[in-house]
Rosetta silent file (secondary structure, phi, psi, omega in degrees, C-alpha in Angstrom):
SEQUENCE: MSRKIVHVIGTGTIGEPLIGLLCDFKNELGIDEITFHKNTPLTTDRSKVVSLSKRGARLSTHEEKFQGFKDIGLNPEFSTESAIERASVVIDCTPSSYGIQNKEKYYNKFSKDTLGFISQGSEFGFGKPYARGINDKALVKGEDQFIQVVSCNTHNLSTIVQTLALDESEDNLLDGKFLLIRRSNDVSQSKRFVPAPEVGEHKDPIYGTHHARDAAMLFKTLNKDLPLFSSAMKVNSQLMHILYFSLKLKHKTTMEKIVDKLRQNDRISLTHKINANEVFSFGRDHGHFGRILNQTVISLPSLHLSDKNELSGFCFTPQDGNSLLSSIAVAEWFLYPNSYEDKIQCLKPFFFDEV
SCORE:     score description
SCORE:     0.000 S_00000001
   1 L     0.000  129.478 -178.497  118.327   61.909  -77.882 S_00000001
   2 L   -70.223  150.658  179.795  120.501   59.478  -79.867 S_00000001
   3 L   -69.124  143.803 -179.125  119.662   55.781  -79.822 S_00000001
   4 L   -97.241  109.430 -175.650  121.655   53.662  -77.405 S_00000001
   5 E  -119.212  127.940  175.581  123.237   50.806  -79.335 S_00000001
   6 E  -109.209  126.653 -178.448  125.569   48.181  -77.867 S_00000001
   7 E  -113.246  124.548 -179.596  127.692   46.236  -80.354 S_00000001
   8 E  -108.338  128.026  179.800  129.323   42.948  -79.307 S_00000001
   9 E  -105.726  114.617 -178.427  132.226   41.561  -81.337 S_00000001
  10 L   109.420  143.500 -179.206  132.585   37.801  -81.066 S_00000001
  11 L  -128.723   36.214 -179.347  130.188   34.975  -80.216 S_00000001
  12 L   -86.702 -147.272 -173.028  132.415   32.735  -78.093 S_00000001
  13 L   -68.740  -20.089  173.468  132.196   31.766  -74.430 S_00000001
  14 L  -103.104  -44.458 -175.652  131.778   35.402  -73.345 S_00000001
  15 H   -59.896  -47.343 -177.009  130.264   36.973  -76.445 S_00000001
  16 H   -61.130  -54.217  178.849  127.335   34.576  -76.864 S_00000001
  17 H   -65.740  -28.535  178.084  125.962   34.762  -73.286 S_00000001
  18 H   -66.106  -45.095  178.088  126.663   38.515  -73.213 S_00000001
  19 H   -60.483  -44.466  179.167  124.546   39.095  -76.325 S_00000001
  20 H   -61.522  -42.537 -179.624  121.783   36.947  -74.823 S_00000001
  21 H   -65.707  -43.439  178.351  121.883   38.791  -71.508 S_00000001
  22 H   -62.748  -41.774  179.703  121.796   42.208  -73.192 S_00000001
  23 H   -65.616  -44.112 -175.871  118.853   41.160  -75.370 S_00000001
  24 H   -69.458  -25.307 -177.180  116.855   39.687  -72.494 S_00000001
  25 L  -120.980   22.894 -173.760  117.319   42.764  -70.287 S_00000001
  26 H   -64.378  -34.426  179.041  117.638   45.529  -72.861 S_00000001
  27 H   -67.107  -46.233  179.046  114.526   47.384  -71.654 S_00000001
  28 H   -64.540  -33.200 -179.080  115.645   47.357  -68.025 S_00000001
  29 H   -84.348   -7.331  178.823  119.148   48.402  -69.083 S_00000001
  30 L    72.594   35.226 -179.837  117.836   51.227  -71.260 S_00000001
  31 L  -106.434  133.298 -179.136  119.350   49.879  -74.476 S_00000001
  32 L   -84.226  -32.409 -173.603  117.591   50.457  -77.793 S_00000001
  33 E  -156.728  143.819  174.784  119.446   47.926  -79.918 S_00000001
  34 E  -120.175  126.642  173.984  122.016   45.135  -79.726 S_00000001
  35 E  -119.133  159.517  178.795  124.166   44.236  -82.712 S_00000001
  36 E  -146.994  152.293 -178.370  126.885   41.604  -82.944 S_00000001
  37 E  -106.795  128.946  172.928  129.775   40.672  -85.216 S_00000001
  38 L  -118.894  127.238 -171.731  130.374   37.148  -86.469 S_00000001
  39 L   -79.837  -42.668 -171.028  133.604   36.658  -88.363 S_00000001
  40 L  -124.589  132.090  177.117  133.144   33.362  -90.187 S_00000001
  41 L   -78.581  106.059 -178.946  130.046   31.782  -91.774 S_00000001
  42 L  -123.622  134.488  177.476  129.941   28.251  -90.360 S_00000001
  43 H   -65.146  -28.486  178.850  127.039   25.825  -90.527 S_00000001
  44 H   -69.601  -22.146  178.566  128.079   24.560  -87.089 S_00000001
  45 H  -100.806   -2.771 -175.350  127.486   28.063  -85.676 S_00000001
  46 H   -59.054  -43.206 -178.324  124.309   28.762  -87.650 S_00000001
  47 H   -60.717  -37.239  178.684  121.978   27.601  -84.863 S_00000001
  48 H   -65.678  -45.818 -179.525  123.674   29.973  -82.424 S_00000001
  49 H   -64.124  -41.471  178.126  123.343   32.958  -84.749 S_00000001
  50 H   -61.314  -43.682 -179.612  119.688   32.130  -85.449 S_00000001
  51 H   -63.117  -44.207  179.129  118.955   31.894  -81.717 S_00000001
  52 H   -65.975  -36.502  178.454  120.634   35.238  -80.964 S_00000001
  53 H   -66.115  -37.816  178.139  118.788   36.857  -83.872 S_00000001
  54 H   -65.023  -26.882  176.738  115.470   35.572  -82.505 S_00000001
  55 L   -77.477  -11.815  176.190  116.294   37.330  -79.243 S_00000001
  56 L   115.665   -1.971  179.571  116.555   40.578  -81.195 S_00000001
  57 L   -78.402  146.872 -175.683  120.281   40.943  -81.892 S_00000001
  58 E  -112.663  134.070 -169.554  121.274   42.091  -85.394 S_00000001
  59 E   -86.252  139.860  171.173  124.159   40.485  -87.295 S_00000001
  60 E  -131.292  158.061  174.942  127.192   42.190  -88.829 S_00000001
  61 E  -162.732 -179.279  177.090  130.258   40.850  -90.621 S_00000001
  62 L   -68.127  142.351 -176.721  132.907   41.834  -93.156 S_00000001
  63 H   -55.037  -39.848 -177.249  131.443   42.980  -96.465 S_00000001
  64 H   -70.767   -8.622 -179.579  133.327   40.333  -98.418 S_00000001
  65 H  -105.695    1.931  179.822  131.718   37.621  -96.250 S_00000001
  66 H   -54.209  -47.949 -175.617  128.091   38.670  -96.753 S_00000001
  67 H   -64.319  -37.056  178.218  127.541   36.101  -99.481 S_00000001
  68 H   -60.028  -39.544  177.174  129.055   33.322  -97.379 S_00000001
  69 H   -70.096  -40.850  179.583  126.499   34.008  -94.654 S_00000001
  70 H   -63.735  -32.951  179.874  123.658   34.243  -97.169 S_00000001
  71 H   -64.422  -24.305  178.374  124.703   30.887  -98.607 S_00000001
  72 L  -107.114   17.042  172.522  123.942   29.255  -95.250 S_00000001
  73 L    87.138   17.177  179.400  120.682   31.123  -94.740 S_00000001
  74 L  -114.319  145.137 -174.408  121.877   34.043  -92.595 S_00000001
  75 L  -123.967   94.634  175.822  121.448   37.706  -93.511 S_00000001
  76 L   -61.630  142.250 -179.228  123.970   40.210  -92.122 S_00000001
  77 L  -104.341  -19.996 -176.348  122.521   43.708  -91.784 S_00000001
  78 E  -137.645  149.916  171.331  125.699   45.708  -91.241 S_00000001
  79 E   -78.834  166.013 -179.159  129.301   45.681  -92.357 S_00000001
  80 H   -53.472  -51.698 -175.153  132.047   45.464  -89.745 S_00000001
  81 H   -72.700  -37.671 -178.926  132.865   49.169  -89.829 S_00000001
  82 H   -67.049  -34.449  178.141  129.300   50.452  -90.120 S_00000001
  83 H   -66.348  -40.245  177.582  128.262   48.426  -87.043 S_00000001
  84 H   -68.389  -42.797 -175.983  131.119   49.917  -85.018 S_00000001
  85 H   -62.719  -36.728 -176.314  130.475   53.414  -86.341 S_00000001
  86 H   -88.191   -6.444 -176.386  126.790   53.443  -85.361 S_00000001
  87 L   -79.760  146.321  171.841  127.341   51.892  -81.903 S_00000001
  88 L   -80.460  -41.139  179.596  127.236   53.834  -78.643 S_00000001
  89 E  -135.759  137.307  177.337  129.361   51.195  -76.887 S_00000001
  90 E  -115.295  127.854  177.952  131.497   48.420  -78.394 S_00000001
  91 E  -115.152  112.376 -176.975  132.306   45.291  -76.367 S_00000001
  92 E   -89.958  115.860  179.893  135.139   43.228  -77.849 S_00000001
  93 L  -116.630   29.811  179.877  134.901   39.540  -76.907 S_00000001
  94 L   -79.507  164.742  179.012  137.465   38.223  -79.368 S_00000001
  95 L   -59.640  165.266 -176.468  140.340   35.892  -78.354 S_00000001
  96 L   -51.119  136.904  177.607  143.453   37.242  -76.641 S_00000001
  97 L    85.570  -21.417 -179.796  145.444   39.915  -78.521 S_00000001
  98 H   -71.278  -28.650  178.556  142.696   40.605  -81.058 S_00000001
  99 H   -61.300  -43.397  177.388  141.278   43.381  -78.879 S_00000001
 100 H   -64.092  -43.319  178.965  144.501   45.362  -79.180 S_00000001
 101 H   -62.186  -42.071  179.970  144.598   44.722  -82.927 S_00000001
 102 H   -67.582  -32.242  176.819  140.986   45.839  -83.330 S_00000001
 103 H   -62.026  -46.239 -178.927  141.703   48.990  -81.350 S_00000001
 104 H   -69.381  -36.483 -174.963  144.454   49.947  -83.769 S_00000001
 105 H   -82.727  -37.682 -172.908  142.511   48.903  -86.872 S_00000001
 106 H  -122.908  -50.904 -165.194  138.998   50.131  -86.034 S_00000001
 107 H   -65.987  -41.412  178.475  138.332   51.650  -82.632 S_00000001
 108 H   -59.795  -32.295 -178.967  140.744   54.580  -82.759 S_00000001
 109 H   -66.266  -33.618 -175.027  139.165   55.529  -86.085 S_00000001
 110 H  -110.038   12.615 -174.464  135.680   55.800  -84.574 S_00000001
 111 L   -65.770  -23.137 -177.717  136.549   56.993  -81.055 S_00000001
 112 L   -64.996  -35.649 -173.658  135.257   60.508  -81.700 S_00000001
 113 L  -109.707    5.259 -178.894  131.629   59.405  -81.979 S_00000001
 114 L  -112.523  136.760 -177.762  131.607   56.350  -79.683 S_00000001
 115 L   -67.660  -41.669 -177.344  131.100   56.580  -75.924 S_00000001
 116 E  -166.638  158.605  178.450  133.339   53.657  -75.057 S_00000001
 117 E  -127.347  136.505 -174.969  135.169   50.490  -76.043 S_00000001
 118 E  -127.090  132.937  175.210  135.516   47.441  -73.793 S_00000001
 119 E  -116.023  170.693 -175.415  137.887   44.473  -74.128 S_00000001
 120 E  -118.382  147.640  168.320  138.028   41.160  -72.264 S_00000001
 121 L    71.102 -135.633 -171.269  140.631   39.264  -70.269 S_00000001
 122 L   -93.626   43.704  176.476  144.348   39.864  -70.569 S_00000001
 123 L   -82.338   62.395 -175.267  144.282   42.617  -73.211 S_00000001
 124 L   -60.257  125.613 -179.305  146.979   44.447  -71.247 S_00000001
 125 L   100.710   -6.959  179.538  147.392   47.966  -72.610 S_00000001
 126 L   -68.847  -41.070 -178.147  143.926   48.239  -74.160 S_00000001
 127 L   179.632 -164.608 -178.649  142.704   50.647  -71.509 S_00000001
 128 E   -67.713  128.214  177.388  142.006   51.075  -67.800 S_00000001
 129 E   -68.212  146.215 -175.543  141.519   47.681  -66.087 S_00000001
 130 E  -147.878  142.035  168.895  138.124   47.229  -64.439 S_00000001
 131 L  -142.852  129.205 -178.039  136.188   44.790  -62.264 S_00000001
 132 L   -54.874  130.346  176.895  132.731   45.575  -60.948 S_00000001
 133 L    85.130   -8.855  179.431  132.756   46.457  -57.253 S_00000001
 134 L  -100.116  -54.958 -174.939  136.537   46.724  -57.055 S_00000001
 135 L  -131.468   37.084  175.537  137.533   49.954  -58.793 S_00000001
 136 H   -56.681  -34.487 -178.878  134.337   51.683  -59.898 S_00000001
 137 H   -65.267  -18.132 -178.340  135.631   54.802  -58.148 S_00000001
 138 H   -83.259  -13.060 -179.923  138.569   54.879  -60.567 S_00000001
 139 L   -71.027  129.523 -176.665  136.341   55.388  -63.617 S_00000001
 140 L  -116.481  113.356  179.994  136.594   58.981  -64.853 S_00000001
 141 L   -62.302  132.872  179.031  133.745   60.328  -66.956 S_00000001
 142 L    84.361   -7.360 -179.482  134.976   62.031  -70.122 S_00000001
 143 L  -117.945  -46.151 -178.046  138.460   60.566  -69.743 S_00000001
 144 L   -87.623  107.223  178.455  138.159   56.767  -69.725 S_00000001
 145 L  -111.467  -22.094  179.136  136.990   55.620  -73.145 S_00000001
 146 E  -116.479  121.121 -175.381  138.902   52.328  -73.388 S_00000001
 147 E  -124.336  133.739  174.687  138.299   49.771  -70.623 S_00000001
 148 E  -103.225  107.666  172.190  139.868   46.341  -70.089 S_00000001
 149 E   -73.999  120.109 -173.663  137.535   44.017  -68.196 S_00000001
 150 L   -68.899  167.142 -175.333  139.997   41.748  -66.388 S_00000001
 151 L   -66.237  164.280 -178.255  139.897   37.955  -66.695 S_00000001
 152 H   -61.764  -39.269  178.910  137.485   35.775  -64.743 S_00000001
 153 H   -70.901  -32.424  176.290  140.260   34.480  -62.469 S_00000001
 154 H   -68.793  -36.025  172.229  141.531   38.014  -61.839 S_00000001
 155 H   -55.983  -50.427 -177.489  137.991   38.969  -60.791 S_00000001
 156 H   -59.299  -52.563 -179.136  138.009   36.088  -58.324 S_00000001
 157 H   -56.785  -46.015 -176.338  141.456   36.883  -56.949 S_00000001
 158 H   -66.909  -37.748  179.502  140.695   40.602  -56.589 S_00000001
 159 H   -67.348  -38.353  176.123  137.392   40.023  -54.817 S_00000001
 160 H   -60.927  -47.420 -179.251  139.078   37.720  -52.301 S_00000001
 161 H   -62.722  -47.422 -177.531  141.741   40.347  -51.591 S_00000001
 162 H   -62.048  -47.411 -172.788  139.262   43.210  -51.334 S_00000001
 163 H   -75.331  -44.315 -172.375  136.778   41.410  -49.086 S_00000001
 164 H   -91.278  -13.000 -179.814  139.053   39.436  -46.782 S_00000001
 165 H  -124.181  -61.706 -168.702  141.911   41.919  -46.452 S_00000001
 166 H   -74.331  -25.655  177.878  141.373   45.467  -47.678 S_00000001
 167 L   -64.008  -24.155  176.697  137.838   45.972  -46.386 S_00000001
 168 L   -75.285  -48.876  174.494  139.376   45.797  -42.902 S_00000001
 169 L  -169.168  154.130 -174.628  142.055   48.388  -43.716 S_00000001
 170 L   -67.641  -19.078 -179.827  144.106   49.339  -46.764 S_00000001
 171 L  -104.925   17.575 -172.227  147.339   48.084  -45.163 S_00000001
 172 L   -77.023  -22.516 -178.321  145.888   44.788  -43.937 S_00000001
 173 E   -89.178  111.712  176.653  147.397   42.554  -46.628 S_00000001
 174 E   -87.134  -32.965  179.331  150.969   41.597  -45.755 S_00000001
 175 E  -162.900  138.629  178.127  151.236   38.899  -48.407 S_00000001
 176 E  -134.132  117.281  178.827  148.921   37.253  -50.920 S_00000001
 177 E  -119.777  142.052 -172.458  149.764   34.062  -52.787 S_00000001
 178 E  -140.397  142.890  172.422  147.455   32.326  -55.236 S_00000001
 179 E  -121.437  118.382  177.367  147.362   29.151  -57.305 S_00000001
 180 E   -92.326  112.702  177.383  145.037   29.142  -60.304 S_00000001
 181 E   -99.130   96.901 -168.143  143.970   25.582  -61.100 S_00000001
 182 E   -93.022  143.095  171.085  142.511   26.171  -64.539 S_00000001
 183 E   -68.971  159.808 -179.778  140.195   24.009  -66.590 S_00000001
 184 L   -67.674  -52.239 -178.635  141.511   23.057  -70.050 S_00000001
 185 L  -160.655 -178.051 -179.221  138.726   24.646  -72.044 S_00000001
 186 L   -84.053  157.421  179.511  134.985   25.233  -72.060 S_00000001
 187 L   -62.731  -18.734  179.336  132.472   22.424  -72.570 S_00000001
 188 L   -84.279   -6.345 -173.973  131.575   24.122  -75.858 S_00000001
 189 L  -108.805  142.709 -178.115  135.136   23.801  -77.157 S_00000001
 190 L  -109.401   -6.506 -176.712  136.771   20.764  -78.773 S_00000001
 191 L  -112.058  162.980  174.222  140.337   22.043  -79.147 S_00000001
 192 L    64.211   32.492  175.072  143.257   22.774  -76.795 S_00000001
 193 L   -87.520  129.129  179.835  142.280   20.155  -74.225 S_00000001
 194 L   -87.900  137.837 -176.466  145.256   18.989  -72.163 S_00000001
 195 L   -77.856  -16.243 -178.120  145.467   15.210  -71.586 S_00000001
 196 L  -154.213  161.974  179.439  147.064   15.561  -68.139 S_00000001
 197 L   -52.108  136.573 -174.931  147.778   18.295  -65.557 S_00000001
 198 E  -129.007  121.170 -178.987  150.089   20.929  -67.036 S_00000001
 199 E   -82.355  151.854 -178.021  152.080   23.399  -64.935 S_00000001
 200 L  -102.301  162.325  178.166  152.465   27.001  -66.045 S_00000001
 201 L   -85.638  152.735  171.816  155.469   29.277  -66.345 S_00000001
 202 L   -96.813   90.192 -173.825  156.152   32.267  -64.106 S_00000001
 203 L   -85.088  -19.090  179.776  156.658   34.830  -66.856 S_00000001
 204 E   -98.320  123.892 -175.454  156.348   37.927  -64.684 S_00000001
 205 L   -66.697  -19.755 -178.294  159.419   38.577  -62.490 S_00000001
 206 L  -103.768  -47.547 -170.169  157.343   40.286  -59.796 S_00000001
 207 L  -103.276   -6.895 -179.083  153.866   38.788  -59.882 S_00000001
 208 E    87.877  -87.693  177.255  154.453   35.309  -61.334 S_00000001
 209 L  -112.364  172.833 -175.837  151.549   34.996  -63.774 S_00000001
 210 H   -66.213  -18.027 -177.103  149.319   37.602  -65.377 S_00000001
 211 H   -64.109  -50.699  177.493  146.547   36.934  -62.841 S_00000001
 212 H   -68.816  -37.402  178.297  148.345   38.626  -59.934 S_00000001
 213 H   -61.445  -46.916 -179.126  149.815   41.238  -62.282 S_00000001
 214 H   -64.695  -37.537  176.942  146.398   42.166  -63.644 S_00000001
 215 H   -65.305  -41.148  178.093  144.973   42.297  -60.116 S_00000001
 216 H   -61.927  -42.806  178.058  147.855   44.521  -59.030 S_00000001
 217 H   -64.385  -35.769  177.486  147.220   46.847  -61.995 S_00000001
 218 H   -61.023  -48.809 -178.742  143.534   46.880  -61.076 S_00000001
 219 H   -72.084  -24.452  177.128  144.277   48.020  -57.527 S_00000001
 220 H   -67.961  -21.140  174.267  146.859   50.524  -58.761 S_00000001
 221 L   -67.055  -15.241  176.278  144.001   52.459  -60.372 S_00000001
 222 L  -106.755   13.882 -179.669  143.059   53.141  -56.738 S_00000001
 223 L    62.854   36.820  176.652  146.672   53.998  -55.824 S_00000001
 224 L  -114.872  128.516  179.486  147.146   50.726  -53.950 S_00000001
 225 L  -110.965  107.261 -169.745  150.381   48.769  -54.328 S_00000001
 226 L  -110.616  145.474  178.215  149.767   45.214  -53.133 S_00000001
 227 L   -82.834   87.687 -176.550  152.102   42.235  -52.481 S_00000001
 228 E  -118.159  143.929  175.959  150.520   39.670  -54.815 S_00000001
 229 E  -148.149  133.805 -178.643  151.985   36.573  -56.452 S_00000001
 230 E  -131.175  150.913  171.032  150.235   33.923  -58.525 S_00000001
 231 E  -124.292  161.651 -178.609  150.993   30.580  -60.125 S_00000001
 232 E  -145.369  151.886  174.267  148.836   28.709  -62.613 S_00000001
 233 E  -150.884  159.814  175.869  148.288   25.235  -63.980 S_00000001
 234 E  -112.393  144.925  174.491  145.782   23.478  -66.221 S_00000001
 235 E  -121.623  160.675 -176.379  143.969   20.241  -65.461 S_00000001
 236 L   -81.620   69.322  178.344  142.145   17.881  -67.799 S_00000001
 237 L  -141.666  151.884  176.270  138.648   19.164  -66.984 S_00000001
 238 L  -111.961   14.644 -171.666  136.096   21.305  -68.822 S_00000001
 239 L   -91.933  -82.945 -174.426  134.133   22.387  -65.766 S_00000001
 240 L  -137.322  149.884  167.136  135.466   25.211  -63.568 S_00000001
 241 E   -72.551  149.848  174.600  138.635   27.029  -62.655 S_00000001
 242 E  -126.624  137.462  178.548  139.580   26.720  -58.973 S_00000001
 243 E  -113.374  125.305  169.265  141.565   29.301  -57.020 S_00000001
 244 E   -99.414  130.429 -179.903  143.650   28.452  -53.962 S_00000001
 245 E  -124.926  147.994  176.182  144.477   31.521  -51.881 S_00000001
 246 E  -137.923  110.809 -176.164  146.802   32.146  -48.952 S_00000001
 247 E  -114.531  129.737  171.892  146.572   35.542  -47.282 S_00000001
 248 E  -103.575  120.534 -172.558  148.755   36.841  -44.477 S_00000001
 249 E  -105.728  148.891  178.111  146.905   39.625  -42.674 S_00000001
 250 L   -74.036  -40.216 -176.385  148.168   42.447  -40.487 S_00000001
 251 L  -100.582  134.288  179.786  145.135   42.412  -38.205 S_00000001
 252 L   -69.077  150.643 -177.160  144.074   39.304  -36.326 S_00000001
 253 L  -147.619 -176.432  177.479  140.618   37.956  -37.023 S_00000001
 254 L  -129.322  161.312  178.562  138.329   34.984  -36.411 S_00000001
 255 H   -64.050  -34.235  178.594  136.638   32.517  -38.712 S_00000001
 256 H   -61.433  -43.461  178.868  133.277   33.900  -37.631 S_00000001
 257 H   -66.683  -38.313 -179.972  134.262   37.405  -38.788 S_00000001
 258 H   -62.116  -49.622 -179.173  135.630   36.047  -42.058 S_00000001
 259 H   -63.732  -36.754  178.336  132.431   34.195  -42.925 S_00000001
 260 H   -63.371  -42.148  177.342  130.386   37.243  -41.944 S_00000001
 261 H   -60.325  -42.190 -179.239  132.408   39.432  -44.343 S_00000001
 262 H   -64.584  -41.078 -178.999  131.827   36.923  -47.118 S_00000001
 263 H   -67.294  -29.465 -177.200  128.083   36.792  -46.480 S_00000001
 264 H   -76.598  -16.433 -178.706  127.810   40.584  -46.588 S_00000001
 265 L   -94.159  111.097 -176.187  129.276   40.802  -50.106 S_00000001
 266 L   -73.260   -6.850  175.105  126.522   40.088  -52.637 S_00000001
 267 L   -89.005   -0.283  178.612  129.131   39.473  -55.334 S_00000001
 268 E  -113.549  134.149  174.388  130.348   36.445  -53.381 S_00000001
 269 E  -110.769  143.857  178.363  128.527   33.138  -53.227 S_00000001
 270 E  -109.714  153.348  177.957  129.170   30.540  -50.539 S_00000001
 271 E  -149.327  151.983  171.053  128.859   26.797  -50.840 S_00000001
 272 L   -97.340    1.025  178.142  129.272   23.662  -48.783 S_00000001
 273 L   -76.156  150.303  177.975  130.092   21.804  -51.976 S_00000001
 274 L  -123.298   -1.168 -177.525  133.660   20.664  -52.612 S_00000001
 275 L  -110.798  130.863 -177.453  133.276   19.263  -56.133 S_00000001
 276 H   -61.762  -35.260 -178.497  133.519   21.432  -59.246 S_00000001
 277 H   -63.742  -33.789 -179.533  130.939   19.358  -61.124 S_00000001
 278 H   -72.501  -38.792  177.085  128.290   20.098  -58.486 S_00000001
 279 H   -68.359  -44.134  178.261  128.941   23.851  -58.570 S_00000001
 280 H   -59.241  -42.841 -178.997  129.010   23.815  -62.377 S_00000001
 281 H   -62.566  -38.467  177.689  125.736   21.889  -62.446 S_00000001
 282 H   -61.870  -45.124  178.504  124.048   24.497  -60.247 S_00000001
 283 H   -62.577  -41.536  178.920  125.093   27.252  -62.638 S_00000001
 284 H   -60.642  -39.559 -174.981  123.897   25.237  -65.627 S_00000001
 285 H   -83.134  -30.508 -170.519  120.496   24.687  -64.017 S_00000001
 286 H  -120.749  -11.759 -178.693  119.891   28.080  -62.398 S_00000001
 287 L   -85.117  174.177  174.780  122.103   30.649  -64.138 S_00000001
 288 E   -88.890  123.700 -171.045  121.442   32.728  -67.244 S_00000001
 289 L    54.785   29.998  178.802  122.908   30.839  -70.222 S_00000001
 290 L    77.072   10.087 -175.585  124.241   28.537  -67.492 S_00000001
 291 E  -105.417  135.128  167.960  126.319   31.335  -65.922 S_00000001
 292 L   -88.347  129.241 -175.976  126.546   32.373  -62.281 S_00000001
 293 L   -88.621   -7.819  174.750  127.168   36.131  -62.202 S_00000001
 294 L   -59.458  155.987 -178.083  128.840   36.153  -58.767 S_00000001
 295 L   -83.272  -19.109  176.832  132.554   36.881  -58.873 S_00000001
 296 E  -159.824  155.094  173.181  133.496   33.838  -56.822 S_00000001
 297 E  -122.953  108.483 -173.734  131.999   30.779  -55.139 S_00000001
 298 E   -92.994  129.278  178.198  133.859   30.057  -51.906 S_00000001
 299 E   -83.814  107.093 -176.456  133.905   26.536  -50.499 S_00000001
 300 H   -58.995  -40.093 -179.960  133.304   26.966  -46.772 S_00000001
 301 H   -62.283  -18.668 -175.936  134.743   23.547  -45.775 S_00000001
 302 H   -87.069  -12.105 -175.472  138.071   24.549  -47.350 S_00000001
 303 L   -70.615  140.193  178.947  138.660   27.674  -45.251 S_00000001
 304 E  -145.053  134.328  179.806  141.463   27.536  -42.679 S_00000001
 305 E  -120.645  123.149  177.697  142.788   30.187  -40.281 S_00000001
 306 E  -112.536  137.406  175.949  146.208   29.887  -38.613 S_00000001
 307 L    52.435   25.099  176.331  147.459   32.138  -35.802 S_00000001
 308 L    63.896    6.111  178.577  144.398   34.339  -36.358 S_00000001
 309 L  -146.045    8.337  175.878  146.025   36.084  -39.328 S_00000001
 310 E  -120.381  106.343 -172.611  146.935   33.459  -41.954 S_00000001
 311 E  -109.697  132.937  177.007  143.906   32.567  -44.031 S_00000001
 312 E  -137.753  160.865  179.306  143.762   29.960  -46.780 S_00000001
 313 E   172.981  178.013  178.236  141.066   28.253  -48.790 S_00000001
 314 E  -118.751  147.707  173.454  139.661   27.248  -52.148 S_00000001
 315 E  -145.833  155.591 -179.488  137.045   28.910  -54.310 S_00000001
 316 E   -98.008  139.580  178.622  135.481   28.248  -57.687 S_00000001
 317 E   -93.802  118.627  174.065  135.631   30.803  -60.489 S_00000001
 318 L   -73.698   75.762 -173.445  132.285   31.408  -62.265 S_00000001
 319 L   -52.685  138.465 -176.414  134.152   31.671  -65.562 S_00000001
 320 L    74.435  -40.650 -175.544  132.616   34.149  -67.976 S_00000001
 321 H   -59.393  -49.132 -178.772  129.887   35.020  -65.457 S_00000001
 322 H   -68.859  -30.248  175.760  131.860   37.596  -63.489 S_00000001
 323 H   -69.154  -34.609  176.858  133.215   39.048  -66.742 S_00000001
 324 H   -61.609  -45.143  179.326  129.647   39.380  -68.035 S_00000001
 325 H   -58.157  -50.150 -177.243  128.698   41.413  -64.970 S_00000001
 326 H   -65.889  -36.998  179.734  131.638   43.798  -65.354 S_00000001
 327 H   -63.228  -45.007  179.564  131.107   44.136  -69.106 S_00000001
 328 H   -70.323  -38.498 -179.880  127.473   45.132  -68.672 S_00000001
 329 H   -60.610  -46.686 -176.912  128.269   47.358  -65.685 S_00000001
 330 H   -76.275  -28.665  173.279  130.880   49.407  -67.541 S_00000001
 331 H   -63.137  -42.344  177.900  128.746   49.505  -70.718 S_00000001
 332 H   -68.108  -31.121  176.359  125.960   50.985  -68.592 S_00000001
 333 H   -64.648  -40.023  175.812  128.473   53.402  -67.059 S_00000001
 334 H   -63.093  -41.300 -176.107  129.233   54.698  -70.543 S_00000001
 335 H   -79.634  -41.348 -175.566  125.510   55.019  -71.313 S_00000001
 336 L  -134.896   72.082 -173.369  124.235   56.154  -67.895 S_00000001
 337 L   -59.672  -24.150 -177.553  127.204   57.333  -65.796 S_00000001
 338 L   -96.551   -8.793 -176.613  124.989   58.690  -63.025 S_00000001
 339 L  -139.537   15.086 -174.642  122.571   55.775  -62.701 S_00000001
 340 H   -62.999  -32.330 -178.982  124.363   52.672  -64.003 S_00000001
 341 H   -67.573  -33.304  174.840  124.398   50.991  -60.596 S_00000001
 342 H   -70.789  -39.783 -177.705  120.612   51.203  -60.433 S_00000001
 343 H   -60.319  -41.243 -173.136  120.279   49.943  -64.008 S_00000001
 344 H   -80.627   -0.074  177.602  122.237   46.745  -63.427 S_00000001
 345 H   -65.703  -16.614  177.621  120.100   45.684  -60.456 S_00000001
 346 H   -64.332  -16.086 -178.824  117.924   43.845  -62.969 S_00000001
 347 H   -86.899   -2.078 -175.142  120.654   41.167  -63.031 S_00000001
 348 H   -55.524  -33.742 -179.890  120.203   40.317  -59.335 S_00000001
 349 H   -58.530  -16.149 -178.207  118.224   37.110  -59.964 S_00000001
 350 H  -105.661   17.544  169.494  121.443   35.536  -61.237 S_00000001
 351 L  -107.239  133.077 -174.514  123.422   36.306  -58.089 S_00000001
 352 L  -122.415  128.887  175.589  123.263   33.558  -55.510 S_00000001
 353 L   -66.846  -34.118 -178.026  124.019   33.817  -51.796 S_00000001
 354 E  -139.575  140.264  176.088  124.560   30.078  -51.753 S_00000001
 355 L  -114.093    0.000    0.000  125.353   27.482  -54.394 S_00000001
C-alpha cells in the first residue's frame, strides 16, 4: 500500500492552521506524512516554519531558493515539483488566482499519479466547487480530481440557505438576499487595511458578488437553481466577517422551528453574543490555532421573522475555520472515499454548539 502524503502549498491564514491541524490529527486521519511549500525565505516567517516543522511537517521550496532558506537556518527537504509528484493529495492555499496558475504549471503535469488537487476560495474554474455537508453527494469517485473549496463566506451563506430553506423542501426558497460585511484583513496581516467602510461593486449581472455566484454554482452540482443575490463591503476591522441574510420562504414557519433546525445542525453554532470581538475571542481561546470549525455562528438576538415566511438575521463567519473543515474532508475523501466521514470525526472537539 502506497504511503498517504498530503502536501499543502502556502503558509498563510488558511495554509498555516491547515498544516497544524493535519499534523496534530494525522494518525486519526490516516495520513503518513505532511509536507508544505514555502515560497520565500523570510526571517519574519522563520518562527512559523520552525513551529510547523516541530509538529512533523516537512518543508519544500523552489530549488533555486534552497540556499536562501539555509542562510536563515531552515533546511528544505524537497523541491517544488518533487513534493507535488510524491504527494497523494495537494491542497493549494495560495492567494487568489495562483491556484489556477499552479494547475496549469504543475498539477496537470502530475495528475496521473496524484489522487486529487484542492484549491481555496474564489478559484472559479479550478474544479468542482465543494463545501462540507452541502454537496458531498455530488463528489464522483474516479471523476472529480480537481476540487474548489469555496470561500469562508460562501460556506456561511450556503449553510444558511440549506438549513433554513432547503431542508424543508427543495422549492422552499423564493428569494435569498445577502450582505457580506467583511473585515479588512486578518490580525496576522499588516497590509490592505481599509481606513473606513468601503462598499463593493456588483460585478456579476445575476448574482451581484462572487459569494452568491459561488453558492449558486455549489448548489448547481446538485441540480438546484436558486434565486440568490449578494452584496459586499469591507469595514475597518481585523476580527470577523459578518453576514446579513434575508430569506423569503414558500412554506410558513415559526421562530421555534427555525431555532430547532439550527440546533440540529452540528455545523452551525449559536450565540447570544452580538459583538464580533467576543465571538473572535472565544475562537482564539477555545479553537484549534484560534479557529472555530463550524461553518457559521448565528446571533440569536438578531433573528427576525415576518409574516411567518420572511426570515432575516446576522451571523458571524468563522473565517478560515469552515474552509479548513472542507479542505480536510475532501482530502480524506480522496484518500478514503468510503470512510472519510468517519475519519473526520476526530475534529469534533473544535465544533461548538454555542459560542
